[in-house]
MIROKE-195964 format. One line per field, with one value per residue (C-alpha): residue number from 1; residue in one letter; x, y, z. Coordinates in steps of 0.1 Angstrom, whole numbers, plus 5000, padded with zeros to 4 digits. Layout:
N
pos: (NUM | ...)
code: (A | ...)
c1: (X | ...)
c2: (Y | ...)
c3: (Z | ...)
//
This chain:
442
pos: (1 | 2 | 3 | 4 | 5 | 6 | 7 | 8 | 9 | 10 | 11 | 12 | 13 | 14 | 15 | 16 | 17 | 18 | 19 | 20 | 21 | 22 | 23 | 24 | 25 | 26 | 27 | 28 | 29 | 30 | 31 | 32 | 33 | 34 | 35 | 36 | 37 | 38 | 39 | 40 | 41 | 42 | 43 | 44 | 45 | 46 | 47 | 48 | 49 | 50 | 51 | 52 | 53 | 54 | 55 | 56 | 57 | 58 | 59 | 60 | 61 | 62 | 63 | 64 | 65 | 66 | 67 | 68 | 69 | 70 | 71 | 72 | 73 | 74 | 75 | 76 | 77 | 78 | 79 | 80 | 81 | 82 | 83 | 84 | 85 | 86 | 87 | 88 | 89 | 90 | 91 | 92 | 93 | 94 | 95 | 96 | 97 | 98 | 99 | 100 | 101 | 102 | 103 | 104 | 105 | 106 | 107 | 108 | 109 | 110 | 111 | 112 | 113 | 114 | 115 | 116 | 117 | 118 | 119 | 120 | 121 | 122 | 123 | 124 | 125 | 126 | 127 | 128 | 129 | 130 | 131 | 132 | 133 | 134 | 135 | 136 | 137 | 138 | 139 | 140 | 141 | 142 | 143 | 144 | 145 | 146 | 147 | 148 | 149 | 150 | 151 | 152 | 153 | 154 | 155 | 156 | 157 | 158 | 159 | 160 | 161 | 162 | 163 | 164 | 165 | 166 | 167 | 168 | 169 | 170 | 171 | 172 | 173 | 174 | 175 | 176 | 177 | 178 | 179 | 180 | 181 | 182 | 183 | 184 | 185 | 186 | 187 | 188 | 189 | 190 | 191 | 192 | 193 | 194 | 195 | 196 | 197 | 198 | 199 | 200 | 201 | 202 | 203 | 204 | 205 | 206 | 207 | 208 | 209 | 210 | 211 | 212 | 213 | 214 | 215 | 216 | 217 | 218 | 219 | 220 | 221 | 222 | 223 | 224 | 225 | 226 | 227 | 228 | 229 | 230 | 231 | 232 | 233 | 234 | 235 | 236 | 237 | 238 | 239 | 240 | 241 | 242 | 243 | 244 | 245 | 246 | 247 | 248 | 249 | 250 | 251 | 252 | 253 | 254 | 255 | 256 | 257 | 258 | 259 | 260 | 261 | 262 | 263 | 264 | 265 | 266 | 267 | 268 | 269 | 270 | 271 | 272 | 273 | 274 | 275 | 276 | 277 | 278 | 279 | 280 | 281 | 282 | 283 | 284 | 285 | 286 | 287 | 288 | 289 | 290 | 291 | 292 | 293 | 294 | 295 | 296 | 297 | 298 | 299 | 300 | 301 | 302 | 303 | 304 | 305 | 306 | 307 | 308 | 309 | 310 | 311 | 312 | 313 | 314 | 315 | 316 | 317 | 318 | 319 | 320 | 321 | 322 | 323 | 324 | 325 | 326 | 327 | 328 | 329 | 330 | 331 | 332 | 333 | 334 | 335 | 336 | 337 | 338 | 339 | 340 | 341 | 342 | 343 | 344 | 345 | 346 | 347 | 348 | 349 | 350 | 351 | 352 | 353 | 354 | 355 | 356 | 357 | 358 | 359 | 360 | 361 | 362 | 363 | 364 | 365 | 366 | 367 | 368 | 369 | 370 | 371 | 372 | 373 | 374 | 375 | 376 | 377 | 378 | 379 | 380 | 381 | 382 | 383 | 384 | 385 | 386 | 387 | 388 | 389 | 390 | 391 | 392 | 393 | 394 | 395 | 396 | 397 | 398 | 399 | 400 | 401 | 402 | 403 | 404 | 405 | 406 | 407 | 408 | 409 | 410 | 411 | 412 | 413 | 414 | 415 | 416 | 417 | 418 | 419 | 420 | 421 | 422 | 423 | 424 | 425 | 426 | 427 | 428 | 429 | 430 | 431 | 432 | 433 | 434 | 435 | 436 | 437 | 438 | 439 | 440 | 441 | 442)
code: (M | T | H | Q | L | K | K | T | A | Q | A | V | I | T | L | F | L | L | S | L | V | I | P | F | S | V | R | G | Q | V | V | V | S | S | S | S | K | Q | G | L | S | G | D | E | T | Y | K | K | I | K | T | L | V | D | V | L | H | Y | I | R | E | D | Y | V | D | P | V | S | T | K | E | L | M | D | G | A | L | T | G | M | V | D | T | L | D | P | F | S | Q | Y | L | G | I | E | A | A | G | E | M | D | T | E | T | K | G | H | F | D | G | V | G | L | Q | L | N | V | D | G | D | W | L | T | V | I | T | P | I | P | G | T | P | A | Y | S | A | G | I | L | P | G | D | R | L | S | E | V | N | G | Q | N | T | K | D | E | T | L | N | A | I | Q | K | D | L | R | G | K | P | G | S | H | V | T | L | T | V | L | R | K | T | P | E | G | A | S | E | I | W | K | P | V | N | F | V | L | K | R | K | N | I | K | I | E | S | V | H | S | Q | M | L | S | D | H | I | G | Y | I | R | I | V | E | F | N | A | N | T | A | K | D | A | L | L | A | L | N | A | L | K | K | E | G | M | S | S | L | I | L | D | L | R | N | N | P | G | G | L | L | S | S | A | V | Q | I | A | S | Y | F | L | P | G | K | K | L | I | V | Y | T | Q | G | R | K | P | D | D | R | E | E | F | R | S | F | E | T | A | L | F | P | N | L | P | M | I | V | L | V | N | G | G | S | A | S | A | A | E | I | V | S | G | A | L | Q | D | N | H | R | A | L | L | I | G | M | R | T | Y | G | K | A | S | V | Q | S | I | I | P | L | D | D | G | S | S | L | R | L | T | I | A | R | Y | Y | T | P | S | G | R | S | I | Q | R | N | E | K | T | H | T | G | G | I | T | P | D | I | V | V | R | V | P | P | D | I | E | A | K | L | Y | D | Q | W | D | M | I | Y | A | K | N | Q | K | P | H | S | I | I | A | R | K | Y | R | V | P | D | T | T | L | D | R | A | E | E | I | L | K | A | R | N | I | L | G | T | K | E | S | A | A | P)
c1: (5000 | 5013 | 5023 | 4994 | 4971 | 4981 | 4978 | 4943 | 4931 | 4944 | 4929 | 4894 | 4897 | 4905 | 4879 | 4852 | 4861 | 4862 | 4826 | 4816 | 4823 | 4822 | 4790 | 4790 | 4772 | 4746 | 4727 | 4732 | 4719 | 4743 | 4738 | 4752 | 4764 | 4743 | 4767 | 4767 | 4730 | 4729 | 4748 | 4785 | 4812 | 4838 | 4862 | 4839 | 4836 | 4872 | 4878 | 4850 | 4867 | 4902 | 4886 | 4874 | 4907 | 4923 | 4901 | 4907 | 4946 | 4941 | 4920 | 4945 | 4976 | 4965 | 4932 | 4939 | 4931 | 4941 | 4915 | 4917 | 4910 | 4882 | 4863 | 4866 | 4856 | 4826 | 4817 | 4817 | 4795 | 4772 | 4767 | 4767 | 4739 | 4719 | 4716 | 4691 | 4662 | 4652 | 4653 | 4684 | 4711 | 4749 | 4754 | 4785 | 4796 | 4780 | 4749 | 4746 | 4746 | 4717 | 4697 | 4674 | 4666 | 4632 | 4620 | 4627 | 4602 | 4627 | 4652 | 4668 | 4660 | 4627 | 4603 | 4599 | 4593 | 4605 | 4606 | 4620 | 4593 | 4606 | 4634 | 4620 | 4624 | 4588 | 4573 | 4552 | 4542 | 4552 | 4552 | 4524 | 4540 | 4571 | 4588 | 4581 | 4542 | 4540 | 4555 | 4528 | 4546 | 4525 | 4525 | 4532 | 4556 | 4588 | 4619 | 4640 | 4666 | 4683 | 4700 | 4703 | 4716 | 4696 | 4687 | 4683 | 4713 | 4713 | 4707 | 4676 | 4704 | 4725 | 4695 | 4680 | 4716 | 4714 | 4679 | 4690 | 4713 | 4716 | 4682 | 4681 | 4702 | 4683 | 4676 | 4663 | 4643 | 4626 | 4598 | 4577 | 4541 | 4515 | 4492 | 4461 | 4466 | 4435 | 4426 | 4461 | 4484 | 4520 | 4547 | 4557 | 4583 | 4577 | 4604 | 4605 | 4633 | 4628 | 4644 | 4655 | 4644 | 4645 | 4614 | 4597 | 4570 | 4536 | 4523 | 4486 | 4460 | 4424 | 4390 | 4355 | 4330 | 4296 | 4275 | 4299 | 4321 | 4357 | 4385 | 4424 | 4447 | 4481 | 4510 | 4534 | 4542 | 4574 | 4585 | 4557 | 4526 | 4510 | 4512 | 4500 | 4472 | 4460 | 4458 | 4437 | 4415 | 4411 | 4402 | 4377 | 4361 | 4356 | 4338 | 4313 | 4329 | 4306 | 4323 | 4358 | 4375 | 4409 | 4428 | 4458 | 4459 | 4495 | 4509 | 4542 | 4546 | 4573 | 4579 | 4564 | 4557 | 4541 | 4514 | 4513 | 4504 | 4478 | 4461 | 4459 | 4437 | 4410 | 4418 | 4408 | 4420 | 4454 | 4443 | 4469 | 4479 | 4505 | 4531 | 4564 | 4576 | 4616 | 4632 | 4627 | 4594 | 4600 | 4611 | 4575 | 4572 | 4535 | 4527 | 4492 | 4472 | 4472 | 4450 | 4423 | 4415 | 4410 | 4382 | 4372 | 4336 | 4342 | 4327 | 4354 | 4362 | 4397 | 4406 | 4438 | 4451 | 4481 | 4503 | 4494 | 4527 | 4543 | 4529 | 4500 | 4491 | 4499 | 4472 | 4446 | 4449 | 4448 | 4417 | 4401 | 4409 | 4397 | 4364 | 4370 | 4366 | 4353 | 4383 | 4375 | 4393 | 4421 | 4445 | 4475 | 4511 | 4524 | 4554 | 4558 | 4592 | 4612 | 4648 | 4670 | 4698 | 4734 | 4757 | 4792 | 4827 | 4839 | 4810 | 4789 | 4758 | 4740 | 4701 | 4691 | 4656 | 4648 | 4612 | 4579 | 4547 | 4514 | 4479 | 4464 | 4446 | 4477 | 4475 | 4511 | 4511 | 4544 | 4532 | 4540 | 4534 | 4538 | 4508 | 4489 | 4488 | 4499 | 4487 | 4455 | 4421 | 4396 | 4362 | 4345 | 4367 | 4364 | 4386 | 4400 | 4419 | 4455 | 4447 | 4419 | 4444 | 4470 | 4443 | 4435 | 4470 | 4471 | 4440 | 4450 | 4478 | 4466 | 4472 | 4475 | 4467 | 4462 | 4426 | 4416 | 4406 | 4432 | 4421 | 4432 | 4456 | 4432 | 4402 | 4369 | 4358 | 4389 | 4386 | 4375 | 4352 | 4371 | 4348 | 4363 | 4360 | 4325 | 4316 | 4329 | 4313 | 4277 | 4285 | 4289 | 4259 | 4235 | 4247 | 4242 | 4206 | 4196 | 4211 | 4188 | 4160 | 4166 | 4171 | 4137 | 4116 | 4090)
c2: (5000 | 5035 | 5059 | 5084 | 5056 | 5043 | 5079 | 5081 | 5050 | 5056 | 5089 | 5074 | 5046 | 5072 | 5094 | 5066 | 5052 | 5087 | 5090 | 5060 | 5075 | 5111 | 5134 | 5154 | 5185 | 5181 | 5212 | 5228 | 5200 | 5175 | 5141 | 5111 | 5083 | 5053 | 5027 | 5004 | 5000 | 4989 | 4957 | 4966 | 4973 | 4997 | 4966 | 4949 | 4982 | 4987 | 4954 | 4961 | 4998 | 4976 | 4951 | 4981 | 4996 | 4961 | 4956 | 4991 | 4983 | 4951 | 4964 | 4993 | 4971 | 4938 | 4946 | 4940 | 4976 | 5007 | 5024 | 5054 | 5057 | 5082 | 5059 | 5030 | 5052 | 5069 | 5033 | 5022 | 5048 | 5045 | 5004 | 5016 | 5040 | 5017 | 4989 | 5012 | 5020 | 5031 | 5066 | 5071 | 5079 | 5090 | 5119 | 5125 | 5162 | 5160 | 5144 | 5167 | 5196 | 5185 | 5174 | 5205 | 5207 | 5190 | 5210 | 5239 | 5230 | 5220 | 5194 | 5176 | 5142 | 5122 | 5131 | 5095 | 5096 | 5062 | 5042 | 5008 | 4984 | 4950 | 4941 | 4965 | 4999 | 5007 | 5038 | 5059 | 5082 | 5100 | 5135 | 5150 | 5167 | 5151 | 5123 | 5095 | 5105 | 5111 | 5080 | 5062 | 5048 | 5040 | 5041 | 5003 | 4998 | 4982 | 4995 | 4969 | 4981 | 5016 | 5015 | 4979 | 4976 | 4956 | 4976 | 4949 | 4957 | 4994 | 5020 | 5043 | 5071 | 5054 | 5051 | 5084 | 5097 | 5075 | 5090 | 5125 | 5142 | 5166 | 5176 | 5163 | 5129 | 5099 | 5070 | 5036 | 5021 | 4988 | 4984 | 4953 | 4957 | 4937 | 4922 | 4902 | 4871 | 4845 | 4841 | 4854 | 4882 | 4883 | 4909 | 4918 | 4938 | 4972 | 4990 | 5031 | 5055 | 5087 | 5121 | 5139 | 5176 | 5204 | 5199 | 5230 | 5217 | 5234 | 5221 | 5233 | 5231 | 5245 | 5250 | 5255 | 5225 | 5224 | 5236 | 5261 | 5231 | 5243 | 5217 | 5222 | 5193 | 5195 | 5178 | 5179 | 5201 | 5221 | 5258 | 5273 | 5250 | 5269 | 5302 | 5289 | 5269 | 5302 | 5320 | 5292 | 5292 | 5329 | 5328 | 5301 | 5321 | 5351 | 5328 | 5316 | 5285 | 5269 | 5235 | 5222 | 5188 | 5188 | 5162 | 5147 | 5116 | 5107 | 5135 | 5121 | 5144 | 5170 | 5195 | 5193 | 5232 | 5234 | 5204 | 5222 | 5257 | 5240 | 5218 | 5253 | 5270 | 5245 | 5239 | 5267 | 5273 | 5255 | 5220 | 5193 | 5184 | 5157 | 5148 | 5131 | 5105 | 5096 | 5068 | 5085 | 5090 | 5128 | 5130 | 5141 | 5172 | 5187 | 5207 | 5227 | 5250 | 5286 | 5303 | 5312 | 5293 | 5312 | 5286 | 5272 | 5259 | 5255 | 5216 | 5197 | 5164 | 5149 | 5127 | 5101 | 5069 | 5045 | 5071 | 5098 | 5097 | 5118 | 5153 | 5144 | 5117 | 5144 | 5166 | 5142 | 5124 | 5156 | 5169 | 5133 | 5129 | 5166 | 5157 | 5186 | 5165 | 5132 | 5112 | 5093 | 5068 | 5043 | 5034 | 5059 | 5045 | 5048 | 5065 | 5087 | 5087 | 5121 | 5125 | 5150 | 5165 | 5167 | 5187 | 5169 | 5188 | 5175 | 5189 | 5157 | 5153 | 5126 | 5123 | 5101 | 5089 | 5103 | 5099 | 5088 | 5108 | 5099 | 5115 | 5135 | 5103 | 5084 | 5065 | 5056 | 5068 | 5046 | 5015 | 4979 | 4953 | 4925 | 4938 | 4955 | 4988 | 5021 | 5047 | 5063 | 5043 | 5068 | 5069 | 5059 | 5033 | 5037 | 5011 | 5022 | 4992 | 5001 | 5005 | 5030 | 5049 | 5051 | 5064 | 5092 | 5102 | 5110 | 5131 | 5148 | 5166 | 5201 | 5222 | 5258 | 5284 | 5321 | 5330 | 5297 | 5277 | 5246 | 5215 | 5178 | 5167 | 5139 | 5144 | 5142 | 5111 | 5090 | 5102 | 5077 | 5086 | 5097 | 5076 | 5089 | 5125 | 5118 | 5104 | 5134 | 5156 | 5137 | 5139 | 5176 | 5183 | 5163 | 5183 | 5215 | 5203 | 5190 | 5222 | 5242 | 5222 | 5224 | 5262 | 5265 | 5244 | 5261)
c3: (5000 | 4992 | 5019 | 5011 | 5008 | 5043 | 5058 | 5041 | 5055 | 5092 | 5090 | 5079 | 5107 | 5134 | 5126 | 5124 | 5157 | 5171 | 5160 | 5178 | 5212 | 5207 | 5201 | 5170 | 5156 | 5129 | 5119 | 5148 | 5173 | 5191 | 5182 | 5200 | 5177 | 5179 | 5162 | 5192 | 5193 | 5156 | 5163 | 5158 | 5188 | 5181 | 5177 | 5150 | 5131 | 5131 | 5111 | 5087 | 5078 | 5077 | 5053 | 5034 | 5031 | 5021 | 4994 | 4981 | 4981 | 4965 | 4934 | 4931 | 4930 | 4916 | 4892 | 4855 | 4846 | 4862 | 4882 | 4907 | 4941 | 4935 | 4913 | 4937 | 4967 | 4948 | 4939 | 4975 | 4988 | 4961 | 4970 | 5007 | 4999 | 4974 | 5001 | 5022 | 4999 | 4962 | 4969 | 4989 | 4967 | 4967 | 4942 | 4926 | 4921 | 4885 | 4898 | 4928 | 4903 | 4881 | 4913 | 4914 | 4876 | 4875 | 4905 | 4887 | 4858 | 4830 | 4820 | 4790 | 4785 | 4774 | 4804 | 4822 | 4864 | 4872 | 4904 | 4916 | 4922 | 4930 | 4910 | 4879 | 4869 | 4868 | 4850 | 4875 | 4847 | 4815 | 4817 | 4794 | 4765 | 4765 | 4742 | 4765 | 4767 | 4729 | 4721 | 4744 | 4774 | 4802 | 4839 | 4850 | 4821 | 4830 | 4816 | 4809 | 4783 | 4773 | 4744 | 4741 | 4777 | 4803 | 4833 | 4857 | 4877 | 4873 | 4899 | 4893 | 4893 | 4865 | 4842 | 4848 | 4839 | 4807 | 4799 | 4798 | 4770 | 4746 | 4731 | 4697 | 4703 | 4704 | 4731 | 4724 | 4751 | 4756 | 4781 | 4793 | 4794 | 4809 | 4782 | 4783 | 4769 | 4772 | 4809 | 4821 | 4815 | 4802 | 4801 | 4763 | 4750 | 4733 | 4715 | 4715 | 4698 | 4716 | 4706 | 4738 | 4742 | 4767 | 4784 | 4799 | 4821 | 4821 | 4852 | 4853 | 4828 | 4832 | 4816 | 4824 | 4817 | 4817 | 4845 | 4857 | 4867 | 4869 | 4858 | 4868 | 4860 | 4878 | 4857 | 4886 | 4918 | 4909 | 4922 | 4896 | 4904 | 4933 | 4918 | 4883 | 4899 | 4919 | 4887 | 4871 | 4902 | 4901 | 4864 | 4867 | 4895 | 4873 | 4846 | 4874 | 4888 | 4913 | 4920 | 4908 | 4896 | 4906 | 4884 | 4896 | 4878 | 4864 | 4887 | 4900 | 4927 | 4933 | 4959 | 4993 | 4999 | 4964 | 4975 | 5009 | 4994 | 4970 | 4999 | 5018 | 4992 | 5003 | 5038 | 5065 | 5100 | 5102 | 5095 | 5093 | 5059 | 5065 | 5088 | 5086 | 5112 | 5111 | 5132 | 5167 | 5183 | 5185 | 5149 | 5137 | 5117 | 5110 | 5078 | 5082 | 5061 | 5062 | 5086 | 5059 | 5030 | 4996 | 4987 | 5018 | 5007 | 4970 | 4962 | 4948 | 4936 | 4931 | 4904 | 4909 | 4896 | 4899 | 4884 | 4912 | 4935 | 4963 | 4968 | 4946 | 4973 | 5000 | 4986 | 4979 | 5011 | 5031 | 5013 | 5019 | 5054 | 5063 | 5043 | 5019 | 4986 | 4972 | 4955 | 4925 | 4904 | 4911 | 4943 | 4941 | 4934 | 4972 | 4971 | 5003 | 5017 | 5028 | 5016 | 5027 | 5003 | 5025 | 5006 | 5015 | 5015 | 4982 | 4965 | 4962 | 4981 | 4999 | 4995 | 5024 | 5037 | 5068 | 5071 | 5057 | 5050 | 5069 | 5062 | 5089 | 5102 | 5102 | 5073 | 5057 | 5021 | 5013 | 4995 | 5012 | 4986 | 5013 | 5033 | 5003 | 5021 | 5011 | 4987 | 4987 | 4980 | 4964 | 4978 | 4946 | 4925 | 4886 | 4870 | 4837 | 4813 | 4803 | 4766 | 4772 | 4794 | 4766 | 4745 | 4771 | 4773 | 4738 | 4736 | 4766 | 4745 | 4734 | 4706 | 4713 | 4683 | 4682 | 4689 | 4694 | 4726 | 4732 | 4717 | 4719 | 4691 | 4686 | 4662 | 4681 | 4664 | 4675 | 4710 | 4739 | 4768 | 4800 | 4823 | 4857 | 4848 | 4836 | 4868 | 4886 | 4863 | 4870 | 4905 | 4907 | 4882 | 4904 | 4936 | 4916 | 4908 | 4942 | 4958 | 4936 | 4945 | 4980 | 4983 | 4963 | 4988 | 5009)
//
């Protein structure tokens, strides 16, 4: 082992062992290390660190190809964090610099929101208006290959990096799609060639439906969503909106702050919207609505499906638990863990899961396939077959032209009924009719 490497290894071991017995400061709080409570004594931890240093030495000295210490340490850090959960990540300097692109509302890529589901990279949803969406990739599709390379042993972070690239460049994807085959279902491969582009996300779409029913679809919760949603609500109010349908289908989530603002528009009086719970009993943090809501009594229905995740589940769960809205659709995805971005001294970052989200009534949003719990279950379930969902995605894409109202890119004769939206409209129309009759009664 080189002299410099030995010095580095000794310093790492010394600092780690000191951390076992000496309190250290994190974000202004004194925290006592609990390594001894996690099943490793100081001696055992020393042995493991020494093994790590030994492996580092042998690879550097004897591996068939030259490899730098930085590459090895980055690999070790990545592997260590990858053992935790699908959402915790070690972000190298380059990845850390790209971390906030999506929350700002634009990025270069194909527009896929992915998650790890069991052994598969699974599509939460394609973002409307993006190459992935236009090509017809669906929520629930399994991403099996990127440019001919199997994704089976790749991390979520690595695949997301492969999907991004210079606008105008192409990427080839293979997804597996669950397809009916007689009395059963099988996974069939479907190939796509997508052209990357700079994706500027318009997160809020609105229009007035019949009977003064306002309609707002939120694509994701980014830094501009709450402001744009408020503009849409006020515009609909000026047009005479008497009730509202809030469409969160295929919304993969985004910023918690944006979700809290949206829920606060409808929940008056410091209502609990969501809370997080970490490892310790006192690691609870609550998020409540504003003192005064802008639309506290507006009758509303929220639409959700299996592509609704994260912040979309926070909003829908809060409105459901506070008896403020009726939920219609299918059970949501169930992604509700809290990640903290911790900057590291060398410019890299650690994205670490520190808590999970719970609805006001105490329901865990995070899905658990073993117990079949998690996600938000609608008050009224409306099941939509995957092939119909695919056609709905296509007709949701709108054409915008000067002096014209936005209209679907799909001709009217080829459109399929949106049964979930139709059901919501029927309920609100019935409410309006019954309300009118009730007010007219002697």
